[in-house]
C-alpha positions as CSV (number, residue, x, y, z in Angstrom):
1,M,2.1,-20.3,-61.1
2,L,5.5,-18.5,-62.8
3,A,3.3,-15.6,-62.8
4,F,3.4,-15.3,-58.9
5,L,7.2,-15.5,-59.0
6,N,7.7,-12.3,-60.9
7,C,8.6,-10.3,-57.5
8,E,11.9,-8.9,-56.3
9,H,11.7,-10.3,-52.5
10,I,11.1,-13.8,-54.4
11,N,13.7,-13.4,-57.0
12,K,16.2,-12.1,-54.1
13,L,15.6,-15.6,-52.4
14,L,15.6,-17.8,-55.0
15,D,18.5,-16.4,-56.5
16,K,20.3,-16.8,-52.8
17,L,19.1,-20.7,-52.3
18,D,20.0,-21.5,-56.1
19,L,23.9,-20.2,-54.9
20,I,23.2,-22.1,-51.9
21,N,22.5,-25.0,-54.0
22,H,25.9,-24.6,-55.5
23,S,27.9,-24.3,-52.7
24,V,27.0,-27.1,-50.2
25,D,26.4,-30.7,-50.6
26,K,22.9,-30.7,-49.3
27,R,20.8,-29.6,-51.8
28,I,17.8,-27.1,-51.5
29,N,14.6,-28.3,-53.7
30,L,13.7,-25.3,-55.4
31,D,10.9,-26.6,-57.0
32,K,9.0,-27.2,-53.4
33,V,10.0,-23.6,-52.6
34,K,8.6,-22.4,-55.6
35,K,5.2,-23.7,-54.7
36,A,5.6,-22.7,-50.8
37,I,5.5,-19.1,-52.7
38,F,2.9,-19.9,-54.9
39,Y,0.6,-21.0,-51.5
40,V,1.7,-18.2,-49.4
41,K,1.4,-15.5,-51.7
42,K,-2.1,-16.9,-53.0
43,Y,-3.3,-17.9,-49.3
44,H,-1.9,-14.4,-48.0
45,G,-3.9,-12.2,-51.1
46,N,-4.4,-8.9,-50.8
47,Q,-3.6,-8.9,-46.8
48,K,-0.6,-5.3,-45.8
49,R,1.6,-4.9,-43.5
50,D,1.2,-1.6,-41.4
51,T,3.8,-0.4,-43.6
52,G,1.9,-0.9,-46.6
53,E,3.5,-3.5,-48.6
54,P,2.6,-6.8,-49.3
55,Y,2.1,-9.0,-46.3
56,Y,4.0,-12.5,-48.2
57,M,7.0,-10.1,-48.1
58,H,7.5,-10.5,-44.9
59,P,7.6,-14.3,-44.6
60,L,9.8,-14.0,-48.1
61,E,12.2,-11.7,-45.6
62,V,12.0,-14.5,-43.1
63,A,13.1,-17.0,-45.3
64,L,15.9,-15.0,-46.6
65,M,17.4,-14.6,-43.1
66,V,16.7,-18.2,-42.6
67,A,18.6,-19.6,-45.5
68,D,21.9,-18.1,-43.7
69,Y,21.5,-20.3,-41.1
70,S,19.8,-23.6,-42.4
71,F,19.9,-25.3,-46.0
72,K,16.9,-28.0,-45.4
73,T,14.1,-27.6,-47.6
74,D,11.3,-28.1,-44.8
75,T,13.1,-25.1,-42.8
76,I,13.0,-23.2,-45.8
77,I,9.3,-23.9,-46.6
78,T,8.0,-23.5,-42.7
79,A,9.9,-20.0,-42.9
80,I,7.8,-19.5,-45.6
81,L,4.5,-20.6,-44.2
82,H,5.0,-19.4,-41.1
83,D,2.1,-17.4,-40.1
84,T,-0.2,-19.0,-43.1
85,I,-2.6,-21.1,-40.2
86,E,-2.7,-18.2,-38.1
87,D,-3.5,-15.2,-40.6
88,T,-5.4,-17.4,-43.4
89,T,-7.8,-19.9,-44.0
90,L,-4.6,-22.3,-45.1
91,T,-4.9,-25.5,-42.5
92,K,-2.5,-27.6,-41.5
93,E,-3.8,-30.9,-42.7
94,K,-4.1,-28.5,-46.5
95,I,0.3,-27.9,-45.9
96,A,0.3,-31.7,-44.9
97,I,-1.0,-32.9,-48.4
98,E,0.9,-30.1,-50.1
99,F,4.1,-30.3,-48.4
100,N,4.2,-33.1,-45.9
101,D,3.4,-33.7,-42.5
102,N,6.8,-32.5,-40.6
103,I,6.4,-28.7,-42.5
104,A,2.6,-29.1,-41.3
105,E,3.8,-30.0,-37.8
106,Q,6.4,-27.1,-37.8
107,V,3.9,-24.6,-38.7
108,L,1.6,-25.6,-36.3
109,A,4.3,-24.8,-33.5
110,L,5.0,-22.0,-34.5
111,T,0.9,-20.8,-34.5
112,R,0.3,-18.6,-31.7
113,N,-3.2,-18.3,-32.2
114,R,-4.4,-22.2,-31.0
115,G,-8.3,-22.9,-30.1
116,G,-9.0,-19.4,-29.2
117,K,-6.0,-18.5,-26.9
118,K,-2.7,-16.6,-27.9
119,T,0.4,-17.5,-26.8
120,S,2.8,-14.7,-26.3
121,S,5.4,-14.8,-28.4
122,M,8.0,-15.0,-25.4
123,K,6.2,-18.1,-24.2
124,M,6.8,-19.6,-27.5
125,I,10.5,-19.2,-27.5
126,Q,10.9,-20.4,-24.1
127,T,8.8,-23.6,-25.8
128,L,11.0,-24.4,-28.6
129,V,13.8,-23.7,-26.5
130,N,12.8,-26.1,-23.9
131,Q,11.8,-28.6,-26.8
132,D,15.3,-27.8,-28.1
133,K,13.8,-27.2,-31.8
134,V,16.7,-25.4,-33.1
135,E,15.6,-24.3,-36.1
136,L,11.7,-23.4,-35.1
137,L,13.2,-21.0,-32.8
138,L,16.2,-19.8,-35.5
139,I,12.5,-18.8,-37.4
140,K,10.7,-17.4,-34.6
141,L,13.8,-15.0,-33.8
142,L,14.4,-14.2,-37.3
143,D,10.5,-13.1,-37.5
144,R,10.7,-11.2,-34.3
145,L,13.7,-9.6,-36.1
146,D,11.8,-8.8,-38.7
147,N,8.4,-7.2,-37.2
148,I,11.2,-5.0,-35.3
149,K,12.2,-3.4,-38.1
150,T,8.8,-1.7,-38.5
151,V,8.0,-1.7,-35.2
152,F,7.7,2.2,-35.7
153,I,5.0,2.7,-37.8
154,K,2.3,0.6,-35.5
155,P,0.2,2.8,-32.9
156,A,2.2,2.8,-29.7
157,K,-0.2,0.4,-28.0
158,R,0.7,-2.1,-30.0
159,R,4.2,-1.9,-30.2
């Protein structure tokens, strides 16, 4: 598993979380975070972003931004896994077994494609606001922010 952790984005995230662990009372479980990183790299595999970079770098960037606002292990892991149910073969059930039910439910809540229907980002954001799911709203908004950084690469129809 350690070979999966050798990447600048991963090191940046783990260094930040380690720094947080030394400056706040509530500690982030780095072993669980490393396990989530392993899973995101394994399941996103060879998927690429429109920029050509490995897809897994996107959820790591989202988690890095989330760590500025939340010091909860489950929230950081949810940020790392946020696209796995939607874009890979990883299931809610497998996430529940490997992590916990809370993380599995949170990742599912951030999944736009369910049962053949795709929810718009705006509708999902409104739902999260209405349900007062602040941490999931944070993940979704930072997900959108990271996607906006590369929108210029997408064809005009997909922007």
